[in-house]
C-alpha positions in Angstrom: 11.2 41.2 11.3 8.8 42.3 13.9 7.0 39.0 14.3 9.4 36.3 15.7 7.6 33.6 13.7 6.7 34.5 10.1 3.8 33.1 8.1 5.9 30.3 6.6 7.6 29.3 9.8 4.1 29.1 11.4 3.2 26.3 8.9 5.8 24.0 10.4 4.9 24.2 14.1 4.4 20.5 15.2 0.8 19.3 15.1 -0.3 22.2 12.9 1.1 21.0 9.6 -0.5 22.3 6.4 -1.6 19.9 3.8 -0.8 19.9 0.1 -3.1 22.4 -1.4 -3.5 24.8 -4.3 -0.4 26.9 -3.6 3.0 26.8 -5.4 5.2 26.3 -2.5 5.6 23.2 -0.2 4.5 24.3 3.3 3.7 20.8 4.4 7.2 19.5 5.7 9.5 21.8 3.7 13.3 21.5 3.7 13.5 25.4 3.4 11.1 28.4 3.6 10.5 30.7 0.6 13.1 33.4 0.4 12.4 36.8 -0.8 14.2 39.2 -3.3 16.4 36.8 -5.3 18.0 37.7 -8.6 17.4 34.6 -10.9 18.6 33.7 -14.4 17.6 30.6 -16.3 19.8 28.8 -18.8 18.4 26.6 -21.7 21.7 25.2 -22.8 24.9 23.9 -21.3 27.1 26.6 -23.0 25.5 29.6 -21.2 25.1 27.7 -17.8 28.8 26.5 -17.8 30.0 30.0 -18.7 28.0 31.5 -15.8 29.4 28.8 -13.4 33.0 29.5 -14.8 32.5 33.3 -14.2 31.3 32.6 -10.6 34.3 30.3 -9.8 36.6 33.0 -11.1 35.0 35.5 -8.8 35.1 33.3 -5.7 36.6 34.8 -2.6 36.1 32.4 0.3 34.6 29.0 -0.6 33.1 27.0 -3.4 30.9 24.0 -2.9 29.9 21.6 -5.7 27.6 18.5 -5.8 27.2 16.3 -8.8 25.9 13.0 -10.0 28.8 12.9 -12.5 31.6 15.4 -12.6 34.5 15.2 -15.0 37.6 17.2 -13.8 38.6 18.1 -17.4 35.3 19.3 -18.6 35.6 22.7 -20.4 33.2 25.2 -19.0 34.1 28.0 -21.3 36.8 29.1 -23.9 36.4 26.0 -25.9 38.6 26.0 -28.9 41.4 27.8 -27.1 44.5 25.7 -27.6 45.6 26.2 -24.0 42.2 25.0 -22.6 42.1 27.6 -19.8 38.3 26.9 -19.2 38.7 23.3 -17.8 37.1 22.8 -14.4 40.4 21.6 -13.0 42.2 24.8 -14.2 39.4 27.1 -12.8 39.6 25.4 -9.4 43.4 25.3 -9.4 43.3 29.1 -9.8 40.9 29.5 -7.1 43.1 27.5 -4.7 46.0 29.7 -5.5 43.7 32.8 -4.5 43.0 31.1 -1.1 39.6 29.8 -1.9 38.4 26.5 -0.1 36.7 24.0 -2.3 34.6 21.1 -1.2 32.9 18.6 -3.6 30.4 15.9 -3.1 30.1 13.2 -5.9 28.1 10.0 -6.2 30.2 7.0 -5.2 29.3 4.9 -8.3 29.4 1.1 -8.5 32.0 1.0 -11.2 31.4 -2.4 -12.6 27.8 -1.6 -13.2 27.9 2.1 -13.8 31.0 4.4 -13.9 30.4 8.2 -13.3 34.1 8.8 -13.3 34.2 9.7 -9.6 37.2 7.4 -8.9 39.1 9.5 -11.5 37.9 13.0 -10.7 38.4 12.6 -6.9 42.2 12.0 -6.9 42.9 14.4 -9.8 41.0 17.2 -8.0 42.5 16.4 -4.6 45.9 16.5 -6.2 45.6 20.0 -7.4 48.4 22.3 -6.0 46.7 23.7 -3.0 48.0 27.3 -2.8 46.5 29.3 -0.1 43.3 27.4 -0.3 42.3 23.7 0.3 40.3 21.2 -1.6 38.5 18.0 -0.6 36.3 15.7 -2.6 33.9 13.4 -0.9 32.3 10.3 -2.6 28.9 9.6 -1.1 26.5 6.8 -1.1 22.8 7.8 -1.0 21.4 7.4 2.5 18.1 5.7 1.8 18.1 3.3 4.8 18.1 0.4 2.4 21.2 -1.6 3.1 20.8 -4.5 0.8 18.9 -5.7 -2.2 17.2 -9.0 -2.6 17.7 -10.6 -6.0 15.6 -13.0 -7.9 17.6 -15.6 -9.9 16.4 -18.1 -12.4 14.5 -20.0 -9.6 12.2 -17.0 -9.2 13.0 -16.9 -5.4 15.1 -14.8 -3.2 18.5 -16.5 -2.8 21.0 -13.7 -2.3 21.6 -10.0 -1.4 23.7 -7.3 -3.1 26.2 -5.8 -0.8 25.2 -2.3 -1.4 22.0 -0.6 -2.3 24.1 2.1 -4.0 23.5 0.3 -7.2 19.9 1.3 -7.3 20.1 4.7 -5.6 22.3 7.6 -6.2 23.4 10.9 -4.9 21.8 12.9 -7.8 21.9 16.6 -6.8 23.6 19.1 -9.1 24.6 22.3 -7.6 27.3 24.9 -7.2 27.6 27.4 -4.4 30.0 30.3 -4.4 30.7 32.3 -1.1 27.2 31.5 0.2 25.7 34.2 -2.0 25.3 32.7 -5.5 23.9 29.2 -6.1 23.3 27.2 -9.3 20.8 24.3 -9.4 19.3 22.3 -12.2 19.8 19.3 -14.2 23.2 20.1 -15.6 26.2 18.1 -14.4 29.7 19.5 -15.0 30.5 16.5 -17.1 31.1 15.3 -20.6 28.4 15.9 -23.3 26.5 18.5 -21.4 28.0 21.5 -23.0 25.7 22.4 -26.0 24.6 25.3 -28.0 21.2 26.3 -29.2 22.1 24.6 -32.6 22.2 21.1 -31.0 24.8 20.0 -33.5 25.0 16.2 -34.1 28.4 16.6 -35.8 31.4 16.3 -33.4 33.7 19.3 -33.7 36.8 18.0 -32.1 37.9 21.5 -31.2 34.9 22.0 -29.1 34.3 18.5 -27.9 37.9 17.2 -26.8 38.4 13.5 -26.4 35.7 12.2 -24.1 33.4 15.2 -24.4 32.7 13.9 -28.0 29.9 11.8 -26.5 27.0 9.6 -27.3 25.3 7.4 -24.7 23.5 5.4 -27.5 26.6 4.1 -29.4 29.9 2.2 -28.9 33.2 4.3 -29.4 35.1 3.2 -32.4 38.3 4.8 -33.3 41.7 5.0 -31.5 42.9 8.5 -30.3 45.5 10.3 -32.2 48.9 11.0 -30.9 48.0 14.7 -30.6 45.0 13.8 -28.6 47.0 11.6 -26.3 49.4 14.5 -25.8 46.6 16.5 -24.3 46.4 14.0 -21.5 49.7 14.9 -20.1 50.2 16.7 -16.7 51.7 20.2 -16.8 53.0 22.2 -13.8 51.4 19.8 -11.4 48.0 20.2 -13.1 46.3 17.3 -14.9 45.7 17.3 -18.6 42.6 15.7 -20.2 41.5 12.3 -19.2 42.5 9.6 -21.7 39.5 8.1 -23.6 37.0 6.0 -21.6 36.1 2.7 -23.3 32.8 1.0 -23.0 34.5 -2.4 -22.8 36.9 -3.0 -19.9 38.7 -5.5 -22.1 39.2 -3.3 -25.1 41.8 -0.5 -25.9 41.1 3.1 -25.5 38.5 4.2 -27.9 36.7 7.4 -29.0 33.7 8.1 -31.1 34.5 8.5 -34.8 33.3 11.9 -35.9 33.4 10.8 -39.5 30.7 8.2 -39.1 29.0 8.6 -35.7 26.9 11.5 -34.4 27.3 13.2 -31.1 24.3 13.2 -28.6 23.1 16.8 -28.3 21.9 17.6 -24.8 18.8 19.5 -23.8 18.8 20.7 -20.2 17.7 23.5 -18.0 19.4 25.1 -15.0 19.4 28.4 -13.1 21.5 30.8 -11.1 20.2 32.2 -7.9 21.7 35.3 -6.3 20.2 36.1 -2.9 18.8 34.6 0.2 17.7 31.2 -1.4 21.3 30.5 -2.1 21.8 30.0 1.7 19.5 27.0 1.6 21.5 25.4 -1.2 24.6 25.9 1.2 22.8 24.3 4.0 21.8 21.3 2.0 25.6 20.8 1.2 26.8 21.2 4.8 24.1 18.8 6.1 25.0 16.2 3.5 28.7 16.6 4.2 28.7 16.5 7.8 26.1 13.7 8.2 28.5 11.5 6.1 31.9 12.7 7.3 33.6 10.1 9.6 31.3 7.4 9.0 31.2 4.3 6.7 33.0 4.6 3.5 33.6 8.3 4.4 35.3 7.6 7.8 38.5 9.3 6.6 36.6 12.5 5.6 36.8 15.4 8.0 33.7 17.3 8.8 33.1 21.1 8.2 32.5 22.8 11.6 32.1 26.4 12.5 35.8 26.8 13.3 36.7 25.7 9.8 34.1 28.1 8.4 35.4 30.9 10.4 39.0 30.3 9.2 37.8 30.3 5.6 36.2 33.7 6.4 32.9 32.4 5.3 30.7 34.5 7.7 32.1 37.6 5.9 30.3 36.6 2.7 27.5 34.1 3.7 24.2 35.7 3.0 21.5 36.5 5.6 18.4 34.5 4.4 16.0 36.4 6.5 16.8 39.7 4.8 15.1 40.4 1.5 17.6 40.6 -1.4 17.6 43.0 -4.2 15.9 40.8 -6.8 12.3 40.2 -7.7 12.1 36.4 -7.3 10.5 34.4 -4.3 12.4 31.1 -4.3 11.9 27.9 -2.2 14.7 25.3 -2.3 13.1 21.8 -2.2 14.7 18.3 -1.6 14.0 14.6 -1.9 15.7 13.0 1.1 15.0 9.8 3.1 14.0 9.5 6.7 17.3 7.8 7.3 19.1 11.0 5.9 16.8 13.2 8.1 17.7 11.3 11.2 21.4 11.7 10.5 20.9 15.4 10.0 18.7 16.2 13.0 21.8 16.3 15.4 23.3 18.8 13.1 20.7 21.4 13.7 21.8 22.3 17.2 23.3 25.6 18.1 26.9 24.4 17.6 26.3 24.3 14.0 25.2 27.9 14.0 25.7 28.7 10.3 23.1 26.4 9.1 20.3 28.0 11.1 18.7 30.7 9.0 18.7 33.2 11.9 22.6 32.9 12.1 22.9 36.7 11.4 20.2 37.7 13.9 19.6 34.9 16.4 16.1 34.4 17.4 15.9 31.6 20.1 12.1 31.3 19.9 12.0 30.9 16.1 14.9 28.5 16.1 13.3 26.2 18.6 10.1 26.0 16.5 12.1 25.1 13.5 14.2 22.5 15.2 11.3 20.9 16.9 9.5 20.6 13.6 12.6 18.9 11.9 12.8 16.5 14.8 9.1 15.6 14.5 9.5 15.0 10.8 12.5 12.7 10.8 10.4 9.6 10.6 9.0 10.3 7.2 10.7 10.9 3.8 11.2 14.4 2.6 9.2 14.9 -0.6 9.1 18.6 -0.9 9.9 18.5 -4.7 7.0 16.2 -5.3 4.7 18.2 -3.2 5.6 21.5 -4.9 5.0 19.8 -8.2 1.6 18.6 -7.2 0.8 22.1 -5.7 1.7 23.8 -9.0 -0.2 21.4 -11.2 -3.3 21.7 -9.0 -3.0 25.4 -9.2 -2.9 25.4 -13.0 -5.5 27.5 -14.7 -4.3 27.3 -18.4 -1.5 25.0 -19.2 1.5 22.8 -17.8 4.7 22.7 -19.7 7.1 19.9 -18.6 10.5 18.8 -19.8 11.7 15.7 -18.2 14.2 12.9 -18.8 11.7 10.2 -17.5 8.0 9.9 -17.4 7.3 6.9 -15.0 4.4 7.4 -12.8 1.4 5.3 -11.6 -0.5 4.3 -14.6 -2.0 1.0 -13.7 -1.4 -2.2 -15.6 0.3 -2.0 -18.9 -1.0 -3.5 -22.1 0.3 -6.9 -21.1 -1.4 -6.8 -17.7 1.8 -6.2 -15.8 1.5 -3.8 -12.7 3.2 -0.5 -13.1 6.4 -0.3 -11.0 5.9 3.4 -10.2 3.8 4.8 -7.4 4.1 8.6 -7.7 0.9 10.5 -8.6 2.1 12.8 -11.3 0.0 11.2 -14.1 -3.0 11.3 -11.9 -2.5 15.0 -11.0 -2.0 15.9 -14.6 -5.1 14.0 -15.6 -7.1 15.7 -12.8 -6.0 19.1 -14.0 -7.2 18.3 -17.4 -10.4 16.8 -16.0 -11.2 20.0 -14.1 -11.0 21.9 -17.4 -13.2 19.4 -19.3 -16.0 19.6 -16.7 -15.8 23.3 -16.7 -15.9 23.6 -20.4 -12.6 25.6 -20.7 -9.5 25.2 -22.6 -6.4 23.6 -21.0 -3.3 21.9 -22.2 -0.4 19.8 -21.1 2.9 19.9 -23.0 5.3 17.0 -22.4 8.8 17.1 -23.8 10.5 13.8 -23.4 13.6 12.0 -24.8 12.7 9.3 -27.3 14.2 6.9 -24.8 16.4 7.2 -21.7 20.1 7.3 -22.4 21.7 4.0 -23.4 21.3 1.4 -26.0 17.8 -0.1 -26.4 19.2 -3.6 -26.3 20.0 -3.0 -22.6 16.9 -4.1 -20.5 17.0 -1.1 -18.3 16.7 1.4 -21.2 14.1 -0.8 -22.8 12.0 -1.0 -19.6 12.1 2.7 -18.9 11.2 3.3 -22.6 8.2 1.1 -22.4 6.8 2.5 -19.2 7.1 6.0 -20.5 5.0 5.0 -23.5 2.6 3.1 -21.3 2.3 6.1 -19.0 1.3 8.5 -21.7 -0.8 6.2 -23.9 -1.2 2.5 -23.4 -1.5 1.5 -19.9 -4.9 1.0 -18.2 -4.7 4.4 -16.3 -2.5 6.2 -18.9 -2.8 9.9 -19.2 -4.6 9.6 -22.5 -6.9 7.0 -21.3 -7.7 9.1 -18.3 -8.5 12.0 -20.4 -10.6 10.0 -22.8 -12.6 8.6 -19.9 -13.3 12.1 -18.6 -14.5 13.2 -21.9 -17.0 10.4 -22.0 -18.1 11.1 -18.4 -18.7 14.7 -19.2 -21.0 13.8 -22.1 -22.8 10.7 -20.7 -26.1 12.5 -20.2 -26.0 14.2 -23.5 -25.3 10.9 -25.3 -27.9 9.0 -23.4 -25.4 6.7 -21.6 -26.8 5.0 -18.5 -23.5 3.8 -17.2 -19.8 4.6 -18.1 -18.0 2.1 -20.4 -16.0 -0.3 -18.3 -12.9 -0.7 -20.6 -10.6 1.6 -22.5 -11.6 0.0 -25.8 -15.2 0.7 -24.9 -14.3 4.3 -24.1 -12.6 4.7 -27.3 -15.6 3.1 -29.3 -17.9 5.7 -27.7 -15.7 8.5 -28.6 -15.2 7.3 -32.2 -19.0 7.0 -32.5 -19.4 10.6 -31.7 -16.3 11.8 -33.7 -14.3 12.6 -30.7 -11.6 9.8 -30.7 -8.9 12.4 -31.1 -10.2 15.1 -28.8 -7.6 14.2 -26.2 -5.2 16.1 -28.5 -6.9 19.4 -27.5 -5.6 18.7 -23.9 -2.1 17.0 -24.6 0.8 17.2 -26.8 3.7 14.9 -26.4 7.1 15.7 -28.1 10.6 14.4 -28.6 13.6 16.4 -30.0 15.8 15.4 -32.9 18.5 16.9 -35.2 20.5 15.7 -38.4 23.7 16.5 -40.1 26.4 15.5 -42.6 30.0 14.4 -42.2 31.5 13.9 -45.7 29.4 11.3 -47.5 27.6 10.2 -44.3 24.2 11.5 -43.4 23.6 11.2 -39.6 20.9 11.8 -37.0 20.5 11.5 -33.3 17.8 12.4 -30.8 18.6 15.5 -28.7 18.6 14.0 -25.3 16.2 15.7 -23.0 17.8 15.7 -19.6 15.7 18.6 -18.2 13.8 18.5 -15.0 11.6 21.6 -15.7 7.9 22.3 -14.9 6.3 25.6 -15.9 2.7 26.3 -15.0 0.7 29.1 -16.5 3.9 31.0 -17.3 3.7 32.0 -13.5 5.9 29.6 -11.6 8.9 27.3 -12.5 10.4 24.4 -10.9 14.0 23.7 -11.9 16.1 21.0 -10.4 17.6 17.5 -10.5 14.4 15.5 -10.0 13.0 13.2 -12.7 9.4 12.1 -12.9 9.9 8.7 -11.3 9.8 7.2 -7.9 13.4 7.3 -7.4 13.5 11.1 -7.6 10.0 12.0 -6.1 9.3 9.6 -3.2 12.1 10.6 -0.9 13.6 7.1 -0.3 15.6 7.0 -3.6 17.9 9.5 -5.2 18.9 12.7 -3.3 17.5 15.5 -5.3 17.5 19.4 -5.3 15.2 21.8 -6.9 14.1 25.4 -6.8 10.5 26.8 -7.0 10.6 30.3 -8.6 7.9 32.7 -8.3 8.7 36.1 -9.9 7.1 39.3 -8.5 8.1 41.4 -11.5 6.1 41.7 -14.7 3.1 40.0 -13.0 0.0 40.6 -15.0 -3.2 39.2 -16.1 -2.4 37.9 -19.5 -4.3 36.4 -22.5 -2.6 33.0 -23.1 -5.0 32.0 -25.8 -8.5 30.5 -26.2 -9.9 33.4 -24.3 -8.2 32.3 -21.1 -6.5 34.9 -18.9 -4.4 34.2 -16.0 -1.6 35.8 -14.0 1.8 35.3 -15.7 5.2 36.3 -14.1 8.5 37.4 -15.6 11.0 34.6 -14.9 8.7 31.6 -15.7 7.2 33.3 -19.0 10.7 34.3 -20.3 12.2 30.8 -19.6 9.2 29.1 -21.4 9.5 31.4 -24.4 13.2 30.9 -24.7 12.8 27.1 -24.5 10.1 27.1 -27.2 12.2 29.5 -29.5 15.1 27.0 -29.1 13.0 24.0 -30.0 11.4 25.7 -33.0 14.9 26.6 -34.4 14.6 30.3 -33.8 17.8 30.5 -31.6 20.2 28.5 -33.9 23.3 30.3 -33.0 25.9 28.9 -35.4 26.2 27.5 -39.0 25.7 23.7 -39.0 24.6 21.0 -41.5 21.5 20.4 -39.4 18.4 22.5 -38.5 18.6 26.0 -39.8 17.5 29.1 -38.0 14.0 30.1 -38.9 10.9 32.0 -37.6 8.0 30.6 -35.8 5.8 28.4 -38.0 2.5 29.7 -39.3 -0.3 29.8 -36.7 2.1 29.4 -33.7 1.8 32.3 -31.4 4.5 31.8 -28.7 2.9 34.3 -26.2 -0.5 32.2 -26.6 0.4 28.6 -25.6 -3.3 27.8 -25.2 -4.4 29.2 -28.6 -5.9 26.4 -30.7 -3.7 27.4 -33.7 -0.7 27.3 -31.6 -1.4 23.8 -30.4 -2.3 22.6 -33.9 0.7 24.3 -35.4 3.2 22.7 -33.0 1.5 19.3 -33.5 1.6 19.5 -37.3 5.1 20.6 -37.3 6.3 17.9 -35.0 4.3 15.2 -37.0 5.8 16.5 -40.3 9.4 16.4 -38.9 9.0 12.8 -37.6 7.6 11.8 -41.1 10.6 13.2 -42.9 13.1 11.6 -40.5 11.4 8.3 -41.1 11.4 8.7 -44.8 15.2 9.2 -44.9 16.3 6.9 -42.1 15.7 3.3 -41.2 16.4 3.3 -37.5 14.6 6.4 -36.1 11.6 5.4 -33.8 8.2 5.3 -35.4 4.8 3.9 -34.8 5.4 1.2 -37.5 8.2 -0.4 -35.4 6.4 -3.2 -33.5 9.4 -3.7 -31.1 11.6 -1.1 -29.6 14.7 -2.3 -31.3 13.2 -3.1 -34.7 14.7 -0.2 -36.5 18.1 -0.6 -34.9 18.2 -4.3 -36.1 17.5 -3.1 -39.6 19.9 -0.1 -39.3 22.9 -1.5 -37.5 23.1 -5.2 -38.4 26.6 -6.2 -39.7 27.1 -9.5 -41.6 30.3 -11.3 -41.1 32.1 -14.8 -41.1 33.1 -16.4 -37.9 36.5 -18.2 -37.5 35.1 -21.3 -39.1 33.7 -19.5 -42.1 30.0 -19.6 -41.0 28.0 -16.6 -42.1 26.6 -14.6 -39.0 25.4 -11.1 -38.2 25.4 -9.0 -35.2 24.5 -5.5 -34.1 27.2 -2.9 -34.6 27.2 0.7 -33.3 30.4 1.8 -34.8 29.5 2.7 -38.4 26.8 4.9 -39.9 23.8 2.8 -40.6 22.2 2.7 -44.0 19.4 5.0 -45.0 16.1 4.1 -46.7 16.6 2.3 -50.1 15.8 5.5 -52.0 18.8 7.2 -50.4 21.3 4.4 -51.0 23.4 3.9 -54.1 24.3 0.4 -55.6 27.5 0.4 -53.8 25.7 0.6 -50.4 26.7 4.2 -49.8 24.5 7.1 -48.8 23.2 9.3 -51.5 24.2 12.2 -49.3 23.0 15.1 -51.5 19.6 13.6 -52.1 19.1 12.8 -48.4 20.3 16.2 -47.2 18.1 18.0 -49.7 15.1 16.1 -48.4 16.0 16.9 -44.8 16.9 20.6 -45.3 13.6 21.0 -47.2 11.4 19.2 -44.8 12.7 19.5 -41.3 11.7 22.7 -39.4 13.0 23.1 -35.9 13.9 20.2 -33.5 10.4 19.1 -32.2 9.3 15.7 -33.5 6.1 13.9 -32.6 6.5 11.1 -30.0 5.5 7.8 -31.7 3.0 6.5 -29.1 2.5 3.1 -30.9 6.3 2.4 -31.0 7.1 -1.0 -29.5 3.5 -2.0 -28.9 4.1 -5.5 -30.3 6.8 -6.4 -27.8 6.3 -10.0 -26.9 6.5 -9.3 -23.2 6.8 -6.4 -20.7 10.5 -5.6 -20.6 11.9 -6.3 -17.1 13.1 -3.4 -15.1 16.8 -3.7 -14.0 15.8 -4.3 -10.3 14.4 -7.7 -11.3 17.6 -8.9 -13.0 20.8 -10.2 -11.3 22.8 -9.6 -14.5 23.9 -6.1 -13.5 25.6 -7.7 -10.5 26.4 -11.3 -11.5 27.4 -10.7 -15.2 29.5 -7.7 -14.7 32.4 -9.3 -16.5 30.5 -9.1 -19.8 31.4 -6.1 -22.2 29.6 -3.3 -20.6 27.4 -1.0 -22.6 28.0 2.6 -22.0 24.8 3.6 -20.3 25.3 6.4 -17.9 21.6 6.8 -17.0 20.3 3.2 -17.1 20.4 2.8 -13.3 18.1 5.6 -12.6 14.8 3.9 -13.3 
């Protein structure tokens, strides 16, 4: 480069910081600069993503670096169904070690009695692999939030004690794979059980594809014992581990697995990507910074650091990419993070010249440029790094036509809930989405926000953390004082006040709705917002089963022009910097950029990567990509009126909404327990569907919830013996269900007697850890 300080570096000169504005990239206090010429590939299912990771590991020549919230050493990345199971992660890494590749892994150091992400199993298994010519080291990390303790409220409603470690409520949550410093994978997919899925999203457990623990459902309790053949798969061979024995959700019970004859698996919807090019360098830097800032300290005092000497011996410089040189691809990519000021303070000392390979001018040293960058990082260390949140805000503010979001959570500042309880979240995503819609309303142009969310966070709804997160997602969309829908309604009224002769704006949300109803516009918010869940069904023998497809994605696409893919949820933990450590990529493709009609007479610039990723995701959700024969959703074409290339077209919005509403109605007609507006409490359907009557040891009639057997269907689909009329139920589902999208039931749980308490306000997760633990692998990430 001819100019020693490029346009992006100039933004970070101390005292001349840019503000968050209508641009895609975060140039305020970024973790990394946009990098040019990356080759990017997006993945809409675990099967294709894990196959790409497996191929990259097989091609590794120098080093492999992996981060994960959960990592299971025996997860099969590819070649599922092969009786020799050569695609297990442990096998792939063992082969790499034999070739002389050096492997480093960072995992979340989970608090096992409250939440087990299997780190205490995977660490010794991977560290015990035969080293060959290479080496392997697995580090378990606490999040570095600067919060060393948590104050608890007991029944006295006052602070009387402290938890020993804030690791309970904050986690190392990044998911990445770096190979030779040239290829990087980022996104929402952990190399863990249950994440491997196809575009068919099958709810039936095929045990040749989902071995032992991979037959997975975070909503249910495991039921059956493993067979002798399955236990035989757990045996070590030639110094390499077998599969892990079944994990039980109850520490006092025997090994248990899910019963494929009566219980559905939980399909998994997630998004990830592959980056080949200069942005891979920044994923590498993130790993080195995290590793070296923890090595030799606290619980990692016995972990050795990675210095330049180690990297030289690993021949890393022969492969590590030059981030200042344009790559051969077409995508501009910025790597963004969420990191606390405590973490940044620990990292500042690593930016010196001694750690030369983390400076982006390592290939062509530039002292002037390096000093500017290092000085800026020093000046920022007192504030949390929120570059993922800032990039999301930039993209939403830049939106001209639509915003498409898939996210595991939707917890954002929405004011008081319907019970008058203050919202626990402070991030501004709901406000920013509402403002984007508001700008369109005042301008008199079409605009739309698509939200694809899970029906509820992973875990049983009887667990307070799951219930609380579900409650606040529904409040944020619809029912809270400053919910997204209420904000849109208020803006519609404000736009028409003069025309309707209103001297002052209505002061309450019910008053706003009354005004809208008077003018026949009570449902006009639907022109601007569609909220969807995802679900599938299937049959196992005489049992008809269903399960939500668990949306774990962390995806934002704006105008088919820019995509953000990463590990950050829409909640404070992921976005505000002082919570979970997160990693994401902002992708702007320079190829196939063209002014495009996206519907309703609106034209905007669309770009290849984001547009193709959104199209593929929609085709998947509409059932157009079903890739194997199942008893569930069948492959079909796009429904009438839906033009995938015109997401803003009125007929497209209407067609998707009608399809989703029809699908929800059919599920509710067949099943008792699926969520619906008619369920006043969040657990109402589950009580009806899963209650088991029994006699206690004294012969007294009692009943309790059970999650081990298939629940009853609606009475019309049950025979006198209490068994499913499987043929009739399946005929109804096959005829009525089209694709996977279902309408989100926004009135579900609206009659809960009180606001469900978030887990932060309950001592039970600490004090009551001896009780049978519900398998709830996401409940701690509020």
